[in-house]
C-alpha positions as CSV (number, residue, x, y, z in Angstrom):
1,M,-116.1,9.1,-27.5
2,N,-114.4,10.6,-24.5
3,Q,-111.0,9.5,-25.9
4,M,-111.6,11.2,-29.2
5,A,-112.5,14.3,-27.4
6,D,-109.3,14.3,-25.4
7,D,-107.2,13.8,-28.5
8,D,-108.8,16.7,-30.2
9,R,-108.2,18.9,-27.2
10,W,-104.3,17.8,-27.1
11,A,-104.0,18.6,-30.7
12,E,-105.6,22.0,-30.2
13,G,-103.3,22.7,-27.2
14,A,-100.2,21.7,-29.2
15,K,-101.1,24.1,-31.8
16,D,-101.4,26.8,-29.1
17,D,-97.9,25.9,-27.7
18,A,-95.9,25.7,-31.0
19,L,-93.0,28.1,-31.4
20,P,-92.9,30.5,-34.2
21,L,-90.8,29.4,-37.1
22,G,-88.2,32.1,-36.6
23,D,-87.5,31.0,-33.0
24,M,-87.2,27.4,-34.1
25,C,-84.5,28.4,-36.7
26,R,-82.5,30.3,-34.1
27,E,-82.6,27.4,-31.7
28,L,-81.5,25.1,-34.4
29,D,-78.6,27.3,-35.3
30,E,-77.6,27.5,-31.6
31,L,-77.7,23.7,-31.3
32,T,-75.6,23.4,-34.4
33,A,-73.0,25.9,-33.1
34,R,-72.9,24.1,-29.8
35,E,-72.3,20.8,-31.5
36,V,-69.4,22.3,-33.5
37,Q,-68.0,23.8,-30.3
38,L,-68.2,20.5,-28.5
39,E,-66.5,18.8,-31.5
40,L,-63.6,21.3,-31.3
41,E,-63.3,20.9,-27.5
42,N,-63.3,17.1,-28.0
43,A,-60.6,17.4,-30.6
44,E,-58.5,19.6,-28.2
45,L,-59.0,17.1,-25.5
46,R,-57.8,14.3,-27.8
47,Q,-54.7,16.4,-28.7
48,A,-54.1,17.0,-25.0
49,L,-54.4,13.3,-24.3
50,I,-52.0,12.5,-27.1
51,G,-49.6,15.2,-25.7
52,L,-50.0,13.8,-22.2
53,E,-49.1,10.3,-23.5
54,A,-46.1,11.7,-25.3
55,A,-45.0,13.6,-22.2
56,R,-45.5,10.4,-20.1
57,A,-43.3,8.5,-22.7
58,N,-40.7,11.2,-22.6
59,Y,-40.8,11.1,-18.8
60,F,-40.3,7.4,-18.9
61,D,-37.3,7.8,-21.3
62,F,-35.9,10.6,-19.2
63,Y,-36.4,9.0,-15.8
64,E,-36.3,5.3,-16.4
65,L,-33.7,5.2,-19.1
66,A,-31.5,8.1,-18.0
67,P,-27.8,7.5,-17.8
68,V,-28.0,8.9,-14.2
69,G,-29.5,7.0,-11.3
70,F,-32.5,8.6,-9.6
71,L,-33.7,7.8,-6.1
72,T,-36.4,9.3,-3.9
73,I,-36.1,8.8,-0.2
74,D,-38.1,9.9,2.8
75,E,-36.7,11.3,6.1
76,R,-36.0,7.8,7.4
77,G,-33.8,7.1,4.3
78,T,-36.2,4.6,2.8
79,I,-36.1,4.3,-0.9
80,L,-39.6,5.3,-2.3
81,Q,-38.9,5.4,-6.0
82,A,-35.9,4.5,-8.2
83,N,-35.1,4.2,-11.9
84,I,-33.5,1.4,-13.8
85,R,-30.1,3.1,-13.8
86,A,-30.0,3.4,-10.0
87,A,-30.8,-0.3,-9.7
88,T,-28.0,-1.1,-12.1
89,L,-25.5,1.1,-10.3
90,L,-26.3,-0.5,-7.0
91,G,-26.3,-4.0,-8.5
92,V,-29.8,-5.1,-7.6
93,S,-33.1,-5.5,-9.4
94,L,-35.5,-2.5,-9.4
95,G,-38.1,-4.4,-7.5
96,R,-35.7,-5.3,-4.7
97,L,-34.5,-1.7,-4.4
98,I,-37.8,-0.1,-3.4
99,T,-38.5,0.1,0.4
100,Q,-34.8,-0.6,1.1
101,P,-32.8,1.8,3.4
102,V,-30.4,3.8,1.2
103,A,-27.8,3.6,4.0
104,G,-27.6,-0.2,3.4
105,F,-25.9,0.6,0.1
106,V,-23.4,3.1,1.6
107,C,-20.0,1.8,2.7
108,E,-19.8,1.7,6.5
109,S,-17.0,4.2,6.7
110,D,-19.1,6.8,4.8
111,R,-22.5,6.2,6.4
112,A,-22.2,8.8,9.1
113,P,-21.0,11.6,6.7
114,F,-23.8,10.6,4.2
115,A,-26.5,10.8,6.9
116,R,-25.3,14.3,7.9
117,Y,-25.3,15.3,4.3
118,C,-29.0,14.1,3.8
119,R,-30.1,15.8,7.1
120,R,-28.5,19.1,6.0
121,I,-30.4,19.1,2.7
122,F,-33.7,18.3,4.5
123,D,-33.0,21.3,6.9
124,T,-31.8,23.8,4.3
125,A,-33.8,22.7,1.2
126,T,-30.8,23.5,-1.0
127,L,-29.2,21.6,-3.9
128,Q,-26.0,20.0,-2.7
129,S,-23.6,17.3,-3.8
130,C,-21.1,14.9,-2.2
131,E,-18.9,12.0,-3.2
132,V,-19.5,8.7,-1.4
133,R,-18.5,5.1,-1.7
134,M,-21.4,2.8,-2.2
135,R,-21.4,-1.0,-2.1
136,Q,-23.2,-3.2,-4.6
137,E,-25.0,-6.4,-3.6
138,N,-22.0,-8.4,-4.8
139,G,-19.7,-6.5,-2.4
140,R,-18.0,-4.4,-5.1
141,R,-17.4,-0.8,-4.0
142,V,-18.2,2.1,-6.4
143,W,-17.5,5.8,-6.1
144,M,-20.7,7.8,-6.6
145,L,-21.3,11.5,-7.1
146,V,-24.6,12.2,-5.2
147,E,-26.6,15.4,-6.0
148,A,-29.7,15.9,-3.9
149,S,-32.5,18.4,-3.4
150,A,-35.5,18.5,-1.0
151,V,-39.1,18.6,-2.3
152,R,-42.5,17.6,-1.0
153,D,-44.5,14.7,-2.3
154,A,-48.2,14.7,-3.3
155,G,-49.2,14.3,0.3
156,G,-47.0,17.2,1.4
157,Q,-44.3,15.1,3.1
158,P,-40.7,16.1,2.6
159,V,-38.6,13.8,0.4
160,L,-35.1,13.9,-1.2
161,N,-34.5,13.4,-4.8
162,L,-31.0,11.9,-5.3
163,A,-29.1,11.8,-8.6
164,L,-26.3,9.1,-8.7
165,S,-23.4,9.2,-11.1
166,D,-20.6,6.6,-11.3
167,I,-17.3,8.5,-10.9
168,G,-15.1,5.4,-10.4
169,E,-13.1,6.1,-13.6
170,R,-12.7,9.7,-12.6
171,K,-11.4,8.6,-9.2
172,E,-9.0,6.2,-10.8
173,A,-7.8,8.9,-13.1
174,E,-7.3,11.3,-10.2
175,A,-5.4,8.6,-8.3
176,L,-3.1,8.1,-11.3
177,M,-2.6,11.8,-11.6
178,R,-1.7,12.1,-7.9
179,E,0.7,9.2,-8.3
180,K,2.2,10.9,-11.4
181,Y,2.6,14.2,-9.6
182,E,4.1,12.4,-6.6
183,L,6.5,10.5,-8.8
184,Q,7.4,13.7,-10.6
185,A,8.0,15.4,-7.3
186,Q,10.3,12.5,-6.2
187,L,12.1,12.6,-9.6
188,T,12.6,16.3,-9.2
189,K,14.1,15.8,-5.7
190,I,16.3,13.0,-7.0
191,A,17.4,14.9,-10.0
192,A,18.4,17.8,-7.8
193,T,20.9,15.6,-6.0
194,V,22.3,13.9,-9.1
195,P,25.4,15.5,-10.6
196,G,24.0,15.5,-14.1
197,V,20.9,16.0,-16.2
198,I,17.9,13.6,-16.2
199,C,16.1,14.4,-19.5
200,S,13.8,13.3,-22.3
201,F,14.5,14.0,-26.0
202,R,11.8,13.7,-28.7
203,L,12.6,13.5,-32.4
204,R,9.4,14.3,-34.4
205,P,8.5,12.8,-37.8
206,D,9.2,16.1,-39.5
207,G,12.8,16.1,-38.2
208,T,12.4,18.7,-35.5
209,S,13.2,17.9,-31.9
210,C,12.6,19.1,-28.4
211,M,13.3,18.2,-24.7
212,P,9.9,17.6,-23.0
213,Y,11.7,17.2,-19.7
214,A,15.1,18.2,-18.3
215,S,16.2,18.6,-14.7
216,A,17.5,22.0,-13.5
217,A,21.1,20.9,-13.9
218,L,20.8,21.5,-17.6
219,E,21.9,25.1,-16.9
220,Q,25.1,23.8,-15.4
221,L,26.0,21.7,-18.4
222,Y,24.7,23.9,-21.3
223,G,23.9,27.3,-19.7
224,L,20.3,26.8,-20.7
225,R,17.1,26.6,-18.7
226,P,14.8,23.6,-19.2
227,E,12.0,25.9,-20.4
228,D,14.4,27.1,-23.2
229,V,14.3,23.7,-24.9
230,V,10.9,22.2,-24.0
231,D,9.5,23.0,-27.5
232,D,12.6,23.2,-29.6
233,S,16.0,21.6,-28.9
234,A,17.8,23.9,-31.4
235,P,19.5,25.8,-28.5
236,I,21.0,22.6,-27.3
237,F,22.6,21.8,-30.7
238,A,23.8,25.4,-31.0
239,R,25.9,24.8,-27.8
240,I,27.6,21.6,-29.2
241,H,31.2,22.1,-30.4
242,P,31.2,22.7,-34.2
243,G,33.5,19.7,-34.6
244,D,31.2,17.4,-32.8
245,V,27.6,18.5,-33.8
246,G,27.7,16.2,-36.9
247,Y,28.8,13.3,-34.9
248,V,26.0,13.8,-32.3
249,S,23.4,14.1,-35.1
250,E,24.6,10.9,-36.7
251,T,24.5,8.9,-33.4
252,V,21.0,10.2,-32.7
253,A,19.8,9.1,-36.2
254,A,21.4,5.7,-35.9
255,S,19.7,5.1,-32.5
256,A,16.4,6.2,-33.9
257,S,16.6,3.9,-37.0
258,T,17.5,0.8,-34.9
259,L,15.8,1.7,-31.6
260,T,19.0,0.8,-29.8
261,A,20.6,2.6,-26.9
262,W,22.2,6.0,-27.6
263,R,25.6,6.8,-26.1
264,A,27.9,9.6,-27.1
265,E,30.8,11.7,-25.7
266,Y,31.1,15.2,-27.2
267,R,32.1,18.8,-26.4
268,V,29.9,21.7,-25.7
269,I,30.7,25.4,-25.5
270,H,29.3,26.7,-22.2
271,P,28.8,30.5,-22.2
272,T,30.7,30.9,-18.9
273,K,32.7,27.7,-18.4
274,G,34.1,27.4,-21.9
275,E,34.7,23.9,-23.5
276,R,33.2,21.0,-21.5
277,W,33.0,17.3,-22.3
278,I,29.5,15.7,-22.0
279,E,28.6,12.0,-21.9
280,G,25.1,10.9,-22.7
281,H,23.1,7.7,-22.3
282,S,19.5,7.0,-23.2
283,M,17.0,4.4,-24.5
284,P,14.6,5.2,-27.3
285,Q,11.0,4.1,-27.8
286,R,8.6,4.7,-30.7
287,E,5.4,6.7,-30.1
288,A,2.0,6.4,-31.7
289,D,2.5,9.5,-33.9
290,G,5.8,8.1,-35.2
291,S,8.0,10.2,-33.0
292,I,11.0,8.7,-31.2
293,L,11.3,9.5,-27.5
294,W,14.5,8.9,-25.5
295,H,14.7,8.9,-21.7
296,G,18.2,9.2,-20.4
297,F,21.0,11.0,-18.6
298,L,23.7,13.6,-19.4
299,S,26.8,14.2,-17.3
300,D,29.8,16.4,-17.3
301,V,32.9,14.2,-17.8
302,T,35.4,17.0,-18.4
303,E,37.6,16.1,-15.4
304,R,37.5,12.4,-16.4
305,K,38.7,13.3,-19.9
306,R,41.5,15.4,-18.4
307,M,42.5,12.5,-16.2
308,E,42.4,10.1,-19.2
309,V,44.6,12.4,-21.2
310,A,47.1,13.0,-18.4
311,P,48.2,9.4,-18.1
312,R,48.5,9.0,-21.8
313,D,50.7,12.1,-21.9
314,S,52.7,10.8,-18.9
315,E,53.0,7.4,-20.6
316,R,54.3,8.9,-23.7
317,L,56.8,11.0,-21.7
318,Y,58.1,8.1,-19.7
319,R,58.3,5.9,-22.7
320,A,60.3,8.6,-24.5
321,I,62.6,8.8,-21.4
322,G,62.9,5.1,-21.3
323,E,64.0,4.9,-25.0
324,T,66.9,7.3,-24.2
325,I,68.3,4.4,-22.1
326,D,70.3,2.0,-24.2
327,Y,67.9,-0.9,-24.0
328,G,65.0,1.0,-22.4
329,V,62.6,-0.1,-19.6
330,R,60.5,-3.1,-18.8
331,V,57.3,-3.6,-16.8
332,C,56.2,-6.9,-15.2
333,A,53.1,-8.1,-13.5
334,P,53.2,-8.9,-9.7
335,D,53.9,-12.6,-10.5
336,G,56.9,-11.7,-12.6
337,R,55.4,-12.0,-16.1
338,N,56.6,-9.4,-18.6
339,I,53.9,-7.1,-19.9
340,Y,56.0,-4.4,-21.6
341,A,59.4,-3.9,-23.0
342,S,60.9,-0.9,-24.8
343,E,61.2,-0.8,-28.5
344,S,65.0,-0.5,-28.2
345,F,65.2,-3.8,-26.3
346,L,62.9,-5.5,-28.8
347,K,65.0,-4.4,-31.7
348,L,68.1,-5.6,-30.0
349,V,66.9,-9.1,-29.6
350,G,64.6,-9.2,-32.7
351,M,61.4,-9.9,-30.8
352,T,57.9,-8.6,-30.9
353,Q,56.0,-7.4,-27.8
354,A,53.9,-10.6,-27.8
355,Q,57.0,-12.8,-28.1
356,C,58.7,-11.0,-25.3
357,S,55.6,-11.2,-23.0
358,D,55.3,-13.5,-20.0
359,F,58.7,-15.3,-19.9
360,G,59.4,-15.3,-23.6
361,W,62.4,-13.1,-23.2
362,S,64.3,-15.9,-21.3
363,S,64.6,-17.9,-24.5
364,L,67.3,-15.6,-25.7
365,L,69.5,-15.7,-22.6
366,H,73.0,-17.2,-22.8
367,P,72.9,-20.9,-21.9
368,D,75.3,-20.2,-19.1
369,D,73.1,-17.4,-17.7
370,A,69.5,-18.7,-18.3
371,E,69.1,-20.9,-15.2
372,R,70.8,-18.5,-12.8
373,T,68.8,-15.5,-14.1
374,L,65.4,-17.1,-13.9
375,A,66.1,-18.5,-10.4
376,R,67.2,-15.2,-9.1
377,W,64.3,-13.4,-10.8
378,M,61.7,-15.7,-9.2
379,E,63.4,-15.4,-5.8
380,C,63.2,-11.6,-6.2
381,V,59.5,-11.8,-7.1
382,K,58.9,-14.0,-4.1
383,R,60.7,-11.8,-1.6
384,G,59.7,-8.5,-3.2
385,S,63.4,-7.4,-3.1
386,L,65.4,-5.3,-5.5
387,W,66.4,-6.8,-8.9
388,D,70.1,-6.4,-9.9
389,V,71.7,-8.9,-12.3
390,E,74.1,-9.1,-15.2
391,H,73.3,-11.5,-18.1
392,R,73.8,-11.9,-21.8
393,F,71.2,-11.9,-24.5
394,R,71.6,-13.1,-28.1
395,G,70.9,-10.1,-30.3
396,A,69.3,-10.0,-33.7
397,D,72.8,-9.6,-35.1
398,G,73.8,-13.0,-33.7
399,N,76.2,-11.6,-31.1
400,W,75.9,-11.9,-27.3
401,H,75.2,-8.6,-25.6
402,H,76.0,-7.9,-21.9
403,I,73.0,-6.2,-20.1
404,L,72.7,-5.0,-16.5
405,A,69.1,-5.5,-15.4
406,R,67.8,-3.5,-12.5
407,G,64.3,-3.2,-11.1
408,V,62.1,-2.3,-8.1
409,P,58.6,-3.4,-7.0
410,V,55.8,-0.8,-7.3
411,R,53.4,-1.0,-4.3
412,N,50.0,0.5,-3.6
413,E,48.9,2.3,-0.4
414,R,48.3,-1.1,1.2
415,G,51.9,-2.2,0.5
416,E,50.8,-4.7,-2.2
417,I,53.0,-5.1,-5.3
418,T,51.0,-4.0,-8.3
419,H,53.9,-4.0,-10.9
420,W,57.6,-4.4,-11.3
421,A,59.5,-1.6,-13.1
422,G,63.0,-1.8,-14.3
423,I,65.7,-0.8,-16.8
424,N,68.1,-2.6,-19.1
425,L,71.5,-1.0,-19.3
426,D,74.0,-1.8,-22.0
427,I,77.3,-2.7,-20.3
428,G,79.0,-4.1,-23.4
429,R,81.5,-1.2,-23.5
430,L,82.3,-1.7,-19.8
431,K,82.8,-5.3,-20.3
432,R,85.2,-4.6,-23.3
433,V,87.2,-2.1,-21.2
434,E,87.4,-4.7,-18.4
435,Q,88.6,-7.3,-20.8
436,S,91.1,-4.8,-22.3
437,L,92.5,-4.1,-18.8
438,R,92.9,-7.8,-18.1
439,D,94.6,-8.3,-21.4
440,S,97.0,-5.4,-20.7
441,E,97.8,-6.7,-17.3
442,A,98.6,-10.1,-18.7
443,D,100.8,-8.6,-21.4
444,L,102.7,-6.6,-18.7
445,Q,103.3,-9.6,-16.5
446,L,104.6,-11.5,-19.6
447,A,107.0,-8.7,-20.5
448,Q,108.3,-8.5,-16.9
449,A,108.9,-12.2,-16.8
450,V,110.9,-12.0,-20.1
451,A,112.9,-9.0,-19.0
452,R,113.4,-10.3,-15.5
453,T,112.1,-7.0,-14.1
454,G,109.3,-6.2,-11.8
455,S,107.0,-3.4,-10.7
456,W,106.3,-1.9,-7.3
457,R,103.3,-0.3,-5.6
458,L,103.3,1.9,-2.6
459,D,100.4,1.5,-0.1
460,L,100.2,5.0,1.4
461,V,97.6,4.0,4.0
462,R,99.8,1.2,5.4
463,N,103.0,2.7,4.4
464,E,104.0,-0.5,2.7
465,L,105.9,-1.2,-0.6
466,H,104.8,-4.1,-2.7
467,W,107.0,-5.7,-5.4
468,S,105.9,-8.0,-8.2
C-alpha cells in the first residue's frame, strides 16, 4: 500500500517538473546544432591530421632524402641528429653517426679552423659557410661546403644546424682551371722568348676559319694583333702574297682531308716590312663538331731564303766563270774523289757527270800518264799540297788532248780540308808551238850541216860568244 502511494506521488511530482513543449523543442534544436558543430570540428580535425601527416611525409622527403647532408650538433660538437645523405657523405651508417663527435670526421689539418668556425656561429648566431676537408670511414678525403646556423632546441639549448654539400668535383675543376691558367701563363712567357708565332688554327665545317690562339709575335710576322684573328682568319689570308694564297689554301685543305702534318713556305706582305717569307708547321686534329684544329708554329725565314738564293746565284756565277776556261773547273772531296766537273770538260772526253765522278775520269788518261798522274794526285791529297800536273786525255773525237791540271785544297776555320778546287787548262796549242820550235831547230841544224855553216850566239852577261 505504501509503495503504491509513493509511486503515485512520484508521478504527480514528475508532472509538476515537466518542461513546457516549446522549451523542449528549443533544447532539441540546440542539441542538434551542437551535434552538427561537433561533426564539423571533427571533420576539420581529421583534415588537419591528414595535413599533418602529409607535412610529416614532406619533411621526411625534404630532410631524410634531401641531396644535401644535414647535421645537428651541440656546443660540444656531438652529432644529435643527421639525415641519410649526411651518413652517405661521411661513409657511415645513420645509426653509427648519431652521438659521434663531428670533429672525428674532419681532417686533422682542418680541425682547428673548423672548431673556430663553429664557435663563431654559436657566438654570433649568423648564417656562415666554409670549405673543409672531411674524412670518410674508409679514409677517403672529401671536400665539403658547410653552411651552418645557430638555433635553440626544444629544451632551449643552443645547437648548430649544418648543411653539407660535396664539392669535390668543383675543387677538381678549380684545380684543373688553375693548372690551365698556369700552363697558359708559362706558354705566354715561353712564346714571348721564341722568335716566331705559337698559334692554333681552326677550320670550321662551313669553311670559315679563325685563330683561337696566337702569341704576340703575330704582329711582327703579319702586322696583325692576335685579337684581330681570334674569330676570323680572313685578315691573315689577306696578308699572304697573291701568288701564294692559292698554294697555302691547297696545303691546308690537303692536311685537313688526311689529318697529316701541315708544312708550307710562303710570302706575306707586311704593312711596314714589305715582302717576308714565312714557314709554318702544325699538326691537325678533328673536333667533336667536325672542325679541324691545328696547333703549330710560324716563323720568319726571310734571311734564310736570302742565304739560300745567294749561294745558288754564286754557284751559277762561278760555274759561268769556270766555263770560260777551256776545260773548266773541277771539285773533289777531301779524299780526292771527283764530285763535279765542268760541262766543257765532260764534252771534251764524252763523259757524263756520273761517269766522271769518283775516279772515273782516270780511265781516259793516256796509258803513259795514268799511273804517274794517279800516284801524284793521291800523294797531293795525302800531303794537302798544291796540285800541278800535265797529262793527256783521250777526247770524244779520238785524239789525245794535253791538259794542265792545277788545284788547291779548301780549308775550314780549323784548317781541315773540306774540298779540292781546281782548273783544267788546254795546253794543246802550247804543245804544238813547242813541237814546231823543236822541228824548226832540227831543220836548221840539218841545213847548217849540209852547208857546212854554223851560227853564233853572244852571251852579254858573260861576254862570251858561242858557235855551233
